[in-house]
TIKOL-729554 format. One record per residue (C-alpha): residue number from 1; x, y, z. Coordinates in nm, 3 decimals. Example, Ala and Ser with C-alpha at 12.3 -4.5 7.8 and 13.67 -1.06 7.14 Angstrom:
2
n:1 east:1.230 north:-0.450 up:0.780
n:2 east:1.367 north:-0.106 up:0.714
***
This chain:
317
n:1 east:-1.420 north:-1.521 up:-2.053
n:2 east:-1.445 north:-1.679 up:-1.707
n:3 east:-1.319 north:-1.464 up:-1.418
n:4 east:-1.239 north:-1.623 up:-1.081
n:5 east:-1.176 north:-1.449 up:-0.748
n:6 east:-0.910 north:-1.671 up:-0.599
n:7 east:-0.741 north:-1.749 up:-0.272
n:8 east:-0.503 north:-2.043 up:-0.234
n:9 east:-0.555 north:-2.420 up:-0.243
n:10 east:-0.933 north:-2.439 up:-0.293
n:11 east:-0.922 north:-2.178 up:-0.567
n:12 east:-0.627 north:-2.346 up:-0.735
n:13 east:-0.809 north:-2.679 up:-0.749
n:14 east:-1.122 north:-2.526 up:-0.898
n:15 east:-0.913 north:-2.333 up:-1.149
n:16 east:-0.740 north:-2.656 up:-1.248
n:17 east:-1.082 north:-2.803 up:-1.319
n:18 east:-1.189 north:-2.498 up:-1.516
n:19 east:-0.866 north:-2.518 up:-1.716
n:20 east:-0.985 north:-2.856 up:-1.850
n:21 east:-1.293 north:-2.681 up:-1.996
n:22 east:-1.186 north:-2.327 up:-2.079
n:23 east:-0.903 north:-2.216 up:-2.312
n:24 east:-0.617 north:-2.037 up:-2.133
n:25 east:-0.698 north:-1.712 up:-2.311
n:26 east:-1.051 north:-1.722 up:-2.164
n:27 east:-0.960 north:-1.802 up:-1.802
n:28 east:-0.867 north:-1.512 up:-1.573
n:29 east:-0.804 north:-1.531 up:-1.199
n:30 east:-0.785 north:-1.234 up:-0.963
n:31 east:-0.553 north:-1.345 up:-0.684
n:32 east:-0.542 north:-1.247 up:-0.318
n:33 east:-0.225 north:-1.064 up:-0.212
n:34 east:-0.331 north:-0.991 up:0.144
n:35 east:-0.117 north:-1.288 up:0.250
n:36 east:0.199 north:-1.146 up:0.091
n:37 east:0.501 north:-1.086 up:0.309
n:38 east:0.866 north:-0.988 up:0.292
n:39 east:1.085 north:-1.263 up:0.437
n:40 east:1.466 north:-1.282 up:0.421
n:41 east:1.439 north:-0.967 up:0.210
n:42 east:1.224 north:-1.149 up:-0.047
n:43 east:0.871 north:-1.064 up:-0.163
n:44 east:0.663 north:-1.380 up:-0.116
n:45 east:0.314 north:-1.409 up:-0.271
n:46 east:0.178 north:-1.739 up:-0.136
n:47 east:-0.167 north:-1.741 up:-0.300
n:48 east:-0.041 north:-1.628 up:-0.641
n:49 east:0.225 north:-1.897 up:-0.628
n:50 east:-0.016 north:-2.170 up:-0.517
n:51 east:-0.239 north:-2.096 up:-0.817
n:52 east:0.058 north:-2.081 up:-1.054
n:53 east:0.225 north:-2.399 up:-0.926
n:54 east:-0.101 north:-2.596 up:-0.922
n:55 east:-0.204 north:-2.509 up:-1.276
n:56 east:0.151 north:-2.562 up:-1.402
n:57 east:0.152 north:-2.912 up:-1.249
n:58 east:0.433 north:-2.820 up:-1.010
n:59 east:0.251 north:-2.806 up:-0.676
n:60 east:0.309 north:-3.035 up:-0.381
n:61 east:-0.048 north:-3.170 up:-0.364
n:62 east:0.004 north:-3.368 up:-0.043
n:63 east:0.149 north:-3.073 up:0.148
n:64 east:-0.093 north:-2.820 up:0.000
n:65 east:0.172 north:-2.556 up:-0.063
n:66 east:0.510 north:-2.516 up:-0.232
n:67 east:0.671 north:-2.719 up:-0.510
n:68 east:0.667 north:-3.095 up:-0.552
n:69 east:1.001 north:-3.279 up:-0.546
n:70 east:1.133 north:-2.989 up:-0.344
n:71 east:1.475 north:-2.969 up:-0.180
n:72 east:1.546 north:-2.793 up:0.148
n:73 east:1.920 north:-2.728 up:0.141
n:74 east:1.890 north:-2.355 up:0.213
n:75 east:1.643 north:-2.396 up:0.501
n:76 east:1.851 north:-2.671 up:0.659
n:77 east:2.163 north:-2.457 up:0.647
n:78 east:1.976 north:-2.152 up:0.770
n:79 east:1.843 north:-2.352 up:1.065
n:80 east:2.195 north:-2.475 up:1.144
n:81 east:2.310 north:-2.112 up:1.152
n:82 east:2.026 north:-2.011 up:1.385
n:83 east:1.825 north:-1.818 up:1.127
n:84 east:1.449 north:-1.775 up:1.101
n:85 east:1.287 north:-2.087 up:0.955
n:86 east:0.928 north:-2.084 up:1.087
n:87 east:0.807 north:-2.004 up:0.734
n:88 east:0.976 north:-2.268 up:0.525
n:89 east:1.079 north:-2.199 up:0.168
n:90 east:1.213 north:-2.480 up:-0.048
n:91 east:1.502 north:-2.429 up:-0.286
n:92 east:1.289 north:-2.422 up:-0.604
n:93 east:1.032 north:-2.200 up:-0.434
n:94 east:1.310 north:-1.962 up:-0.330
n:95 east:1.400 north:-1.914 up:-0.696
n:96 east:1.048 north:-1.781 up:-0.760
n:97 east:1.077 north:-1.529 up:-0.476
n:98 east:1.428 north:-1.426 up:-0.579
n:99 east:1.303 north:-1.359 up:-0.932
n:100 east:0.997 north:-1.166 up:-0.811
n:101 east:1.207 north:-0.952 up:-0.576
n:102 east:1.465 north:-0.882 up:-0.847
n:103 east:1.204 north:-0.773 up:-1.098
n:104 east:1.018 north:-0.555 up:-0.847
n:105 east:1.347 north:-0.387 up:-0.756
n:106 east:1.403 north:-0.321 up:-1.128
n:107 east:1.072 north:-0.133 up:-1.140
n:108 east:0.834 north:-0.397 up:-1.269
n:109 east:0.486 north:-0.411 up:-1.118
n:110 east:0.352 north:-0.717 up:-0.938
n:111 east:0.108 north:-0.762 up:-1.228
n:112 east:0.397 north:-0.773 up:-1.476
n:113 east:0.605 north:-1.010 up:-1.265
n:114 east:0.310 north:-1.243 up:-1.207
n:115 east:0.245 north:-1.263 up:-1.581
n:116 east:0.611 north:-1.346 up:-1.642
n:117 east:0.609 north:-1.625 up:-1.384
n:118 east:0.282 north:-1.771 up:-1.515
n:119 east:0.422 north:-1.777 up:-1.870
n:120 east:0.762 north:-1.921 up:-1.776
n:121 east:0.622 north:-2.190 up:-1.548
n:122 east:0.352 north:-2.285 up:-1.799
n:123 east:0.027 north:-2.222 up:-1.610
n:124 east:-0.270 north:-2.212 up:-1.854
n:125 east:-0.448 north:-1.896 up:-1.741
n:126 east:-0.411 north:-1.522 up:-1.695
n:127 east:-0.342 north:-1.444 up:-1.329
n:128 east:-0.385 north:-1.090 up:-1.197
n:129 east:-0.295 north:-0.978 up:-0.846
n:130 east:-0.585 north:-0.788 up:-0.692
n:131 east:-0.364 north:-0.479 up:-0.667
n:132 east:-0.009 north:-0.369 up:-0.733
n:133 east:-0.030 north:-0.171 up:-0.411
n:134 east:0.043 north:-0.341 up:-0.079
n:135 east:-0.263 north:-0.466 up:0.111
n:136 east:-0.192 north:-0.678 up:0.417
n:137 east:-0.435 north:-0.887 up:0.619
n:138 east:-0.402 north:-0.823 up:0.993
n:139 east:-0.582 north:-1.016 up:1.266
n:140 east:-0.664 north:-0.905 up:1.619
n:141 east:-0.649 north:-1.207 up:1.848
n:142 east:-0.873 north:-1.266 up:2.147
n:143 east:-0.591 north:-1.154 up:2.378
n:144 east:-0.573 north:-0.815 up:2.203
n:145 east:-0.255 north:-0.872 up:2.002
n:146 east:-0.261 north:-0.780 up:1.634
n:147 east:-0.061 north:-1.012 up:1.410
n:148 east:0.015 north:-1.042 up:1.040
n:149 east:-0.164 north:-1.313 up:0.846
n:150 east:0.131 north:-1.550 up:0.817
n:151 east:0.208 north:-1.526 up:1.189
n:152 east:-0.153 north:-1.632 up:1.258
n:153 east:-0.172 north:-1.896 up:0.988
n:154 east:0.176 north:-2.050 up:0.999
n:155 east:0.353 north:-1.957 up:1.322
n:156 east:0.039 north:-1.992 up:1.539
n:157 east:-0.109 north:-2.264 up:1.312
n:158 east:-0.441 north:-2.070 up:1.314
n:159 east:-0.521 north:-2.230 up:1.650
n:160 east:-0.588 north:-1.905 up:1.837
n:161 east:-0.926 north:-1.727 up:1.850
n:162 east:-0.970 north:-1.407 up:1.649
n:163 east:-1.191 north:-1.109 up:1.730
n:164 east:-1.128 north:-0.880 up:1.430
n:165 east:-0.973 north:-0.873 up:1.083
n:166 east:-0.863 north:-0.572 up:0.882
n:167 east:-0.696 north:-0.520 up:0.545
n:168 east:-0.415 north:-0.273 up:0.601
n:169 east:-0.362 north:-0.039 up:0.304
n:170 east:-0.681 north:-0.140 up:0.123
n:171 east:-0.835 north:0.208 up:0.135
n:172 east:-0.548 north:0.358 up:-0.064
n:173 east:-0.499 north:0.066 up:-0.302
n:174 east:-0.597 north:0.065 up:-0.667
n:175 east:-0.718 north:-0.244 up:-0.853
n:176 east:-0.441 north:-0.392 up:-1.063
n:177 east:-0.466 north:-0.319 up:-1.437
n:178 east:-0.724 north:-0.548 up:-1.595
n:179 east:-0.907 north:-0.642 up:-1.275
n:180 east:-1.218 north:-0.429 up:-1.317
n:181 east:-1.228 north:-0.495 up:-1.690
n:182 east:-1.219 north:-0.871 up:-1.631
n:183 east:-1.513 north:-0.844 up:-1.392
n:184 east:-1.708 north:-0.623 up:-1.634
n:185 east:-1.650 north:-0.839 up:-1.941
n:186 east:-1.664 north:-1.195 up:-1.806
n:187 east:-1.951 north:-1.425 up:-1.906
n:188 east:-1.931 north:-1.587 up:-1.564
n:189 east:-1.764 north:-1.458 up:-1.248
n:190 east:-1.677 north:-1.722 up:-0.990
n:191 east:-1.598 north:-1.671 up:-0.624
n:192 east:-1.377 north:-1.972 up:-0.551
n:193 east:-1.422 north:-2.194 up:-0.243
n:194 east:-1.165 north:-1.993 up:-0.051
n:195 east:-1.191 north:-1.851 up:0.300
n:196 east:-1.447 north:-1.567 up:0.264
n:197 east:-1.276 north:-1.348 up:0.525
n:198 east:-0.906 north:-1.421 up:0.479
n:199 east:-0.881 north:-1.500 up:0.106
n:200 east:-1.173 north:-1.329 up:-0.068
n:201 east:-1.218 north:-1.046 up:0.184
n:202 east:-0.893 north:-0.871 up:0.087
n:203 east:-0.992 north:-0.878 up:-0.281
n:204 east:-1.332 north:-0.727 up:-0.198
n:205 east:-1.163 north:-0.458 up:0.012
n:206 east:-0.982 north:-0.311 up:-0.289
n:207 east:-1.180 north:-0.001 up:-0.392
n:208 east:-1.393 north:-0.061 up:-0.699
n:209 east:-1.407 north:-0.440 up:-0.679
n:210 east:-1.719 north:-0.474 up:-0.464
n:211 east:-1.936 north:-0.238 up:-0.672
n:212 east:-1.808 north:-0.398 up:-0.993
n:213 east:-1.923 north:-0.738 up:-0.867
n:214 east:-2.255 north:-0.602 up:-0.740
n:215 east:-2.323 north:-0.466 up:-1.089
n:216 east:-2.279 north:-0.820 up:-1.228
n:217 east:-2.453 north:-1.001 up:-0.940
n:218 east:-2.670 north:-1.225 up:-1.159
n:219 east:-2.357 north:-1.357 up:-1.330
n:220 east:-2.161 north:-1.420 up:-1.009
n:221 east:-2.152 north:-1.777 up:-0.876
n:222 east:-1.986 north:-1.840 up:-0.540
n:223 east:-1.877 north:-2.184 up:-0.419
n:224 east:-1.904 north:-2.253 up:-0.047
n:225 east:-1.573 north:-2.354 up:0.117
n:226 east:-1.765 north:-2.550 up:0.382
n:227 east:-1.889 north:-2.909 up:0.364
n:228 east:-2.118 north:-3.019 up:0.643
n:229 east:-2.044 north:-2.693 up:0.819
n:230 east:-1.671 north:-2.768 up:0.828
n:231 east:-1.383 north:-2.623 up:0.632
n:232 east:-1.209 north:-2.869 up:0.404
n:233 east:-0.879 north:-2.701 up:0.489
n:234 east:-0.792 north:-2.408 up:0.713
n:235 east:-0.989 north:-2.207 up:0.969
n:236 east:-1.285 north:-2.076 up:0.763
n:237 east:-1.549 north:-2.244 up:0.981
n:238 east:-1.392 north:-2.133 up:1.311
n:239 east:-1.322 north:-1.783 up:1.188
n:240 east:-1.678 north:-1.731 up:1.067
n:241 east:-1.805 north:-1.833 up:1.410
n:242 east:-1.550 north:-1.621 up:1.596
n:243 east:-1.651 north:-1.312 up:1.400
n:244 east:-2.022 north:-1.354 up:1.464
n:245 east:-2.138 north:-1.559 up:1.166
n:246 east:-2.269 north:-1.915 up:1.159
n:247 east:-2.028 north:-2.184 up:1.046
n:248 east:-2.257 north:-2.282 up:0.761
n:249 east:-2.304 north:-2.247 up:0.388
n:250 east:-2.607 north:-2.031 up:0.467
n:251 east:-2.372 north:-1.786 up:0.642
n:252 east:-2.147 north:-1.790 up:0.334
n:253 east:-2.452 north:-1.703 up:0.122
n:254 east:-2.536 north:-1.410 up:0.350
n:255 east:-2.172 north:-1.295 up:0.341
n:256 east:-2.184 north:-1.279 up:-0.042
n:257 east:-2.554 north:-1.193 up:-0.086
n:258 east:-2.497 north:-0.843 up:-0.227
n:259 east:-2.241 north:-0.970 up:-0.477
n:260 east:-2.336 north:-1.323 up:-0.584
n:261 east:-2.670 north:-1.434 up:-0.718
n:262 east:-2.592 north:-1.805 up:-0.687
n:263 east:-2.416 north:-2.026 up:-0.431
n:264 east:-2.299 north:-2.379 up:-0.506
n:265 east:-2.301 north:-2.584 up:-0.187
n:266 east:-2.230 north:-2.947 up:-0.112
n:267 east:-2.506 north:-3.210 up:-0.089
n:268 east:-2.417 north:-3.251 up:0.278
n:269 east:-2.546 north:-2.898 up:0.331
n:270 east:-2.887 north:-2.952 up:0.170
n:271 east:-3.051 north:-2.842 up:0.495
n:272 east:-2.907 north:-2.493 up:0.431
n:273 east:-3.088 north:-2.450 up:0.098
n:274 east:-3.393 north:-2.272 up:0.244
n:275 east:-3.171 north:-2.031 up:0.440
n:276 east:-2.957 north:-1.963 up:0.133
n:277 east:-3.267 north:-1.881 up:-0.069
n:278 east:-3.403 north:-1.667 up:0.215
n:279 east:-3.090 north:-1.454 up:0.174
n:280 east:-3.194 north:-1.392 up:-0.187
n:281 east:-2.932 north:-1.630 up:-0.329
n:282 east:-3.004 north:-1.922 up:-0.563
n:283 east:-2.884 north:-2.253 up:-0.419
n:284 east:-2.727 north:-2.522 up:-0.636
n:285 east:-2.636 north:-2.857 up:-0.479
n:286 east:-2.332 north:-3.047 up:-0.607
n:287 east:-2.040 north:-3.257 up:-0.482
n:288 east:-1.785 north:-2.988 up:-0.392
n:289 east:-1.496 north:-3.193 up:-0.251
n:290 east:-1.223 north:-3.167 up:-0.517
n:291 east:-1.020 north:-3.470 up:-0.415
n:292 east:-0.887 north:-3.525 up:-0.767
n:293 east:-0.883 north:-3.360 up:-1.108
n:294 east:-1.196 north:-3.542 up:-1.229
n:295 east:-1.400 north:-3.413 up:-0.934
n:296 east:-1.261 north:-3.062 up:-0.975
n:297 east:-1.359 north:-3.070 up:-1.343
n:298 east:-1.712 north:-3.185 up:-1.262
n:299 east:-1.750 north:-2.904 up:-1.008
n:300 east:-1.623 north:-2.662 up:-1.273
n:301 east:-1.899 north:-2.785 up:-1.508
n:302 east:-2.157 north:-2.719 up:-1.238
n:303 east:-2.023 north:-2.368 up:-1.182
n:304 east:-2.039 north:-2.289 up:-1.553
n:305 east:-2.396 north:-2.416 up:-1.569
n:306 east:-2.512 north:-2.240 up:-1.250
n:307 east:-2.679 north:-1.902 up:-1.242
n:308 east:-2.971 north:-1.763 up:-1.443
n:309 east:-2.804 north:-1.862 up:-1.771
n:310 east:-2.549 north:-2.136 up:-1.819
n:311 east:-2.215 north:-2.071 up:-1.984
n:312 east:-2.122 north:-2.343 up:-2.231
n:313 east:-1.792 north:-2.511 up:-2.159
n:314 east:-1.588 north:-2.459 up:-2.476
n:315 east:-1.349 north:-2.716 up:-2.612
n:316 east:-1.003 north:-2.606 up:-2.487
n:317 east:-0.851 north:-2.747 up:-2.804
***
């Protein structure tokens, strides 16, 4: 089994590559729910949905979020009425959130609802939320205001400096059923090229997850989300710098050093190799820009082969 700690777009692309090499029954992702929010009375799980839509072949690749061939009838009418439209939800996407909210109101857990959506939309993996309990990422801005993740990321377009991040509710949360078992039993555990602080940080904040990973450190391979010291998408480079880290793959290695024995970093960051190794982390150079499925699959091969012992890529057929 291959277990992946996953955020949004970067994780979804790597998972799509892994899905070309690993049978669906052997691919498990633990998804970030720190980004979740309630909007228009609906429970929205952006990272879980990005992974599901991408692996089901339904994602809007150009936009980086939501469904392809989307329609916007509801948002257009809501805007005409003067409603809140800063976080845009397409008509097909709304159906997902309506279903999730209905099932949660009926007493289903987020784990159960996520499994139902993955099966009905046809995504070839097992996707687990990090917790069925609410954990919410909150950011303290340089001006002292504390905002929810989506206000920072969408409403403010992550263009404001940050001085602190916390994961509200994490201390009381329990790992979702299957999370710790997946970490304990996986042949390879992968930390996807997601924002270490905003996407992977909430997963690590759930009690039990960090020690479970530390116990498997030699089998954990992280992929740097930075190329040439810059984030491919989003504010990972700026946020690392704002919170006192370097904007470098070496800083990513230090961030994960207690949990991951190996870091895959892009060839453009070859100058970071010595610093990565100085942090006690093996460095593996590879092309990490997943601009298409072929490149994502090649990166997935590298990830499976990285670490003290390689994991053979089985025939998904």
